[in-house]
N, C-alpha and C positions, 0 to 999 in steps of 0.2 A: 655419130654415136660410138661411144667407146664400148668395147667388149669387156665383160667382166671375166675375171679369171675363175677357173673352176676350183672348187674347194679341194684342198689336199688332205683334209682331216680324215676322209674315208680311208685313205691309204694308211694313215697313221694308226687309226683305230684297229684296222686289220692287223697291222704289225704288232700292236699292243696285245691283242688277243692271242696272237701266235706266241708271243713271249710268255704270257700267262700260262699257256698250255705247256710250255717247255719247263716252267718252274715247278710243276707238280712234284710233290715229294713222293718218294717211293712208299711211304707208309700209307698214303691215301689211295694208292693203286688197288684196284679190285683183285682179289685173289680167286683162285679156282673154287668150284663148288665144294661144300663140306661133304665129307663122307657120312654115312648114317651113324657109324660108331662115334665119330667125334661130335656129331650133333647131339646124340644121346648123352654123351659124357658132359658136354657143356650144359645141357638142360638139367641134368641131375645135379651138377655143381651149383647152378643157379637156385634150384629148389632147396638144396642143403643150406646154402647161405641165407635164403629167405627164412627157412625154419629156425636157423640159429638166431637171426635177428628177432624173430617173433619170440623165441624162448628167452632171449636176454631182455627184451622189452617187458615180458611178463614177470621175470625175476625182479627187475628194477622196480616195477609197479608194486609187486608184493612187498619189497623192501621198504618202499616209500610208505605204504599203508602201515606196515608194522612199526616203522619209525614214528609215524603220526600217532599210532595207538599208544606206544610207549611214552611219548612226550605228554600225551593227554593223561595217561595214568600218573606220570610224575607230577603233573600240575595238580591233579585231584589229590594225590597223596600229600603233597606239600600243603595244599589248602586244608586238608583234614588235620595234618600235624599242627598247623598254625592255629586252627580253630579250636582244637581240643585243649591245648595249654591256655589259650586266652580265655576260654569259657571256664576252665578249671580255676585259673587265677582270679577271674571275676567273682566266681562263687566264693572262693576263700576270702577275698577282700570284703565282699558284702557280709559274709558271716562274721568276720572280725568286727566290722562296724556295728552289726546288730548286737554282738556280745558286749562291746564297749557301752553302747546306749543302755543296754539292760543293766549292766553293773552300775552305771551312774544313776539310773532310776532307782535301783534297789538301795543304793547308799543314801540317796536323798530321802527315800521313804523311811529308812531306818532312823535317820537324823530327825525327821519330823515326828516320828513316834516317840523318840527320846524326849524331845521338847514338850510334847503333850504330856508325857509322864511326869516331867519336872513341874509343869504347870499344875497338874493335879496334886502333886505332893505339896506344893506351896499353898494351894487353896485349902487343903485339908489341915495342914499344920498351922497355917497362918491365921 
C-alpha cells in the first residue's frame, strides 16, 4: 500500500491569510474613540446637511409645481386666444353670408314686383 502525501494547501492558505493581513491599508485601520465634542460636531453637521437637503428638495418641488402651473396657464391662455379670434371670425363670416343672401332675396323680390307692375300696365293699356 502506498501512502498518500499530506496536503500542503493548509500551509499555503495560512500564508495567504497572513499576507492579506499585511496588505491592510492605513485608512482602514481603526482609530481611537471619538471625544464627546467631536461626536457632537459631526452629529450637528449631519443634521445640518440633512436639513439643507430637505430644504432644497422642498424648493425644487415648489419650483416644479409653479412651472407646471405656469405652463398650464399658458396653454389655457393660448387656447382662449385661439378660440376667441376663431369664434369672432366665424361670427363675422356667417353674418356676411346672411347679408349677401338677404340682399339677393331683396333684389329678386324687387325685380318680381317690377315685372308684376309691368304686366298690370300691359293688361290695363292693352
